[in-house]
C-alpha positions, -999 to +999 in steps of 0.1 A: +294+022-276+273-007-259+242-016-276+206-019-258+194-053-254+164-063-273+130-068-255+133-106-259+170-107-246+160-084-217+132-107-209+152-138-211+180-123-187+151-112-162+135-147-162+169-165-157+181-142-131+186-154-094+180-118-086+145-120-100+139-152-087+146-143-051+127-111-053+096-130-065+100-157-040+103-134-009+070-118-020+050-148-009+060-144+029+056-107+024+018-112+016+008-142+039+007-121+072-015-094+056-041-123+047-038-134+084-045-101+098-070-089+075-091-121+071-081-150+094-077-133+126-112-113+125-128-147+114-112-167+141-124-142+168-160-143+153-157-182+155-148-180+193-179-158+200-164-125+202-189-097+196-185-078+164-176-043+179-145-059+197-135-075+166-137-040+149-116-026+177-088-053+173-088-044+137-070-013+145-040-034+153-032-033+117-020+004+120+017-005+116+011-011+080+001+026+074+030+042+093+059+021+080+079+052+072+082+060+108+108+033+116+121+026+081+149+051+087+163+026+115+165-001+087+184+023+065+207+034+093+215+002+113+224-031+101+225-065+121+257-087+115+254-095+079+236-084+048+220-051+056+183-057+043+185-094+042+192-094+080+162-071+085+142-095+065+152-123+087+144-101+119+108-099+106+104-134+097+117-144+130+092-120+147+064-135+125+073-171+134+074-163+173+040-145+171+022-168+150+034-198+172+021-176+201-013-176+183-011-214+181-002-217+218-032-196+228-056-206+204-077-229+230-083-200+253-078-166+236-084-135+255-091-104+238-062-084+249-038-111+241-052-114+205-052-077+199-013-077+212-004-106+190-023-091+160-003-059+166+030-079+166+023-096+136+013-064+118+046-048+131+067-078+124+051-081+088+054-042+082+091-045+092+097-074+068+079-054+039+102-024+047+133-044+043+121-064+017+111-035-006+144-019+000+161-052-011+143-051-042+152-016-050+190-022-042+195-057-059+175-054-092+192-041-123+171-019-145+162-047-171+151-069-145+126-045-128+095-052-150+096-090-149+106-089-110+079-064-101+051-084-119+063-116-102+067-102-068+031-086-067+016-117-081+032-140-054+023-114-029-014-118-037-007-155-037+006-152-002-024-130+009-049-155-005-033-184+014-036-163+045-072-159+037-080-194+029-067-204+063-102-199+075-112-230+056-087-253+075-088-237+111-122-248+120-116-283+106-081-291+116-081-270+147-066-233+151-035-245+169-020-268+144-032-244+116-013-215+131+016-237+139+018-248+102+017-212+090+045-204+115+066-231+100+059-222+066+081-191+068+113-215+077+120-222+038+117-185+028+143-178+058+167-202+040+161-183+008+166-149+023+202-162+038+211-176+003+198-144-016+223-123-034+236-089-021+236-060-046+263-058-072+274-025-055+258-020-021+249+017-015+267+033+014+245+036+044+237+069+060+263+078+086+240+093+112+203+087+122+197+124+112+208+115+077+188+084+078+155+103+089+160+137+073+177+132+040+154+106+024+123+132+028+149+161+015+161+138-014+123+133-024+114+169-024+145+179-042+128+166-071+121+195-094+083+183-095+080+165-062+044+178-054+033+169-087+049+133-081+031+130-046-002+139-063+003+113-092+010+086-067-022+094-047-044+100-077-034+074-104-055+044-090-081+066-070-111+056-094-101+020-091-098+024-052-134+039-053-148+007-066-127-017-048-139-003-015-174-013-019-175-042-044-184-068-018-214-049-002-226-040-037-227-077-048-245-085-014-272-059-017-278-068-055-288-101-044-260-124-053-254-155-030-225-155-005-209-184-025-211-165-058-194-136-041-168-159-027-162-176-063-160-141-078-137-124-055-118-153-037-112-174-070-118-157-103-108-123-088-076-134-072-065-153-103-072-125-126-054-101-102-024-122-100-022-128-139-028-091-145-002-080-121+023-104-136+016-094-170+016-056-162+054-060-149+062-078-180+046-053-204+065-025-187+098-042-202+082-045-236+063-012-239+081+010-218+070+021-183+053+055-195+031+037-223+022+010-200+011+035-173-012+051-198-030+019-213-034+006-178-047+038-163-074+039-192-082+003-188-085+006-151-112+034-159-131+015-185-133-015-165-155+002-139-183+002-166-185-035-159-202-029-126-228-008-145-233-038-168-240-058-135-267-034-121-284-034-155-283-073-159-294-080-123-285-112-107-265-126-137-237-147-126-219-147-161-220-109-164-209-106-126-179-131-132-168-114-164-171-078-149-151-088-116-124-106-138-120-077-160-117-053-133-093-073-113-070-080-141-068-042-152-062-032-116-035-058-112-018-045-146-020-009-132-003-021-099+025-039-117+034-009-137+031+014-109+055-008-089+081-004-116+076+033-113+082+034-075+115+014-081+125+041-104+118+069-082+135+055-051+171+065-042+191+034-035+209+051-006+177+056+012+157+026-003+140+016+030+126+050+039+118+065+006+101+033-007+080+033+025+072+069+020+059+063-016+041+034-009+023+052+020+014+079-003+001+055-026-020+037+003-036+069+012-056+069-018-069+034-010-076+046+026-094+076+018-115+061-009-140+042+013-156+071+030-164+093+000-174+062-017-201+051+007-215+089+009-217+089-029-235+057-032-259+067-005-267+100-023-269+090-061-272+051-061-250+023-075-254+028-111-246+064-111-220+060-087-201+035-110-206+057-140-191+086-119-159+067-109-148+069-148-141+105-150-126+103-115-096+087-132-091+118-153-070+137-125-045+109-123-043+107-159-037+145-165-009+142-137+007+114-160+004+136-190+027+161-172+054+135-169+049+112-200+032+126-229+005+101-245+030+091-272+063+086-250+075+050-242+095+059-210+095+081-179+121+109-186+153+103-171+152+138-156+122+127-134+148+105-114+171+135-109+172+159-080+175+196-083+202+217-066+189+225-032+195+262-033+179+266-068+147+281-057+152+312-035+174+321-007+184+293+019+161+292+050+174+297+085+167+271+111+143+292+127+124+298+096+124+261+087+109+254+123+082+280+119+072+265+085+072+231+099+050+241+129+027+260+106+023+229+084+018+207+116-009+229+128-026+232+095-025+195+090-038+187+124-069+212+117-075+197+085-074+162+098-099+170+125-122+189+100-120+158+075-128+134+104-158+155+115-172+159+081-171+120+077-187+118+111-214+143+101-220+126+068-225+093+086-250+109+111-268+123+081-272+089+065-285+077+097-314+101+097-301+131+113-313+164+097-287+185+082-249+185+082-239+195+118-201+196+118-201+214+153-218+184+169-196+160+152-166+180+165-180+180+200-186+142+199-151+137+187-135+152+216-156+133+240-148+096+231-168+069+245-152+037+232-114+030+232-116+030+192-129+068+194-096+077+206-082+072+171-102+102+160-086+123+188-051+111+184-049+105+147-050+143+135-020+153+156+000+124+143-010+133+107-003+170+115+034+160+126+039+141+094+026+172+074+049+195+094+079+172+087+069+172+051+067+210+048+100+215+064+117+188+043+103+206+012+114+240+021+149+226+030+151+206-002+142+236-025+159+264-009+187+247+013+195+258+049+216+287+057+246+280+080+244+296+113 
């Protein structure tokens, strides 16, 4: 009977593995475009004299990152000439080189439509690279390599995003054309690494049809005996941390800290602490176990928010601010590292692209929806009480964790990785019944999304001085868009409804099966 390797032996093998090395190396070009899209393009447009409203509108071109699961089935189903996931990584990198070169060529006389189009292409290319890269990570790593690899890849992705951010420093001094050209050229060494990267020991069989590629990943997830609990946990685990992260910059600015101090705290100390925490979090998953690491890091994430209470009490005190930001960033990074290992555990290798994109999208929803309620809470109760309130906001995520991993457990139970038989939860559904449930889910999802958008708009109007919470007026304004960006509120809810309907149908099919015609 084979013996389990010791923690030291597992770490030694992971650190000396070419699989671990290439997964870590390819994380850098995964994070770099996100820094370009989030920070460099808006700054460049501001330097070119483009008004802030237009810059805000162009920022909507980041939307491919939020909907990676829409085209991820294509990456699972179809493969270019060689190396299924590696080939798709190369496709994304080639698109990034071309679009960044186009940025360089147009930097002398940029027009808003061209900048918006190129930003959209960069976002789409980057998201495509991420889908294939995440899937490759799932397929190529051995279980003992996951902790180290996830820690290293998250750390280098953050480093890549940081480099994309500091392009702002070189663009005005060296010229935007050579700066964008240099960034485009920087992808070439990573393309070589992609070509040289190893294939999985046993490559999973691809889905035979596009239907399998689109439908089966969702059904495969909902076949988990506790699928809805898993989805809730993915959403809630870092929600308290996301509430704080959404508003740290305006908080420090309102408190009176100098922009240079904020830049040092977030752009230097925070980045270094996040990278170190993420790397350490992945490594400790190997020695402590994923379950125990999730517990410890979840508690640390919650406690770290009290550092911002200390900042409020201390006033403009640089050492306190630097220490609080560093501690929060490090613990957040640890939680992210452990969470990344969990996502690898949950993803089925055959549908690696689609399922990992689905899981990461559920995870991202917590970050996306944290900002609006955080702003409303601060407006209502003030900064100090807001930060105190975020600590108990971590409890729901920890309660969900308790359902999977009791406090004293070291590892996630193996049963969590297993799917239940499709017809073990009731009589099989007919195609008509499945369609009816999917339609009902789509309508309910659309209605809830419209209501949520109207509620946020009404809260914003109240903060602006409007008396009372007028949902009706907010709904009327929503359906009479004035600016192009207002159409997002009109079109977004039906898109969310379609996703909800698809998820409802997949859940019913997974739990009950489908009756043959």
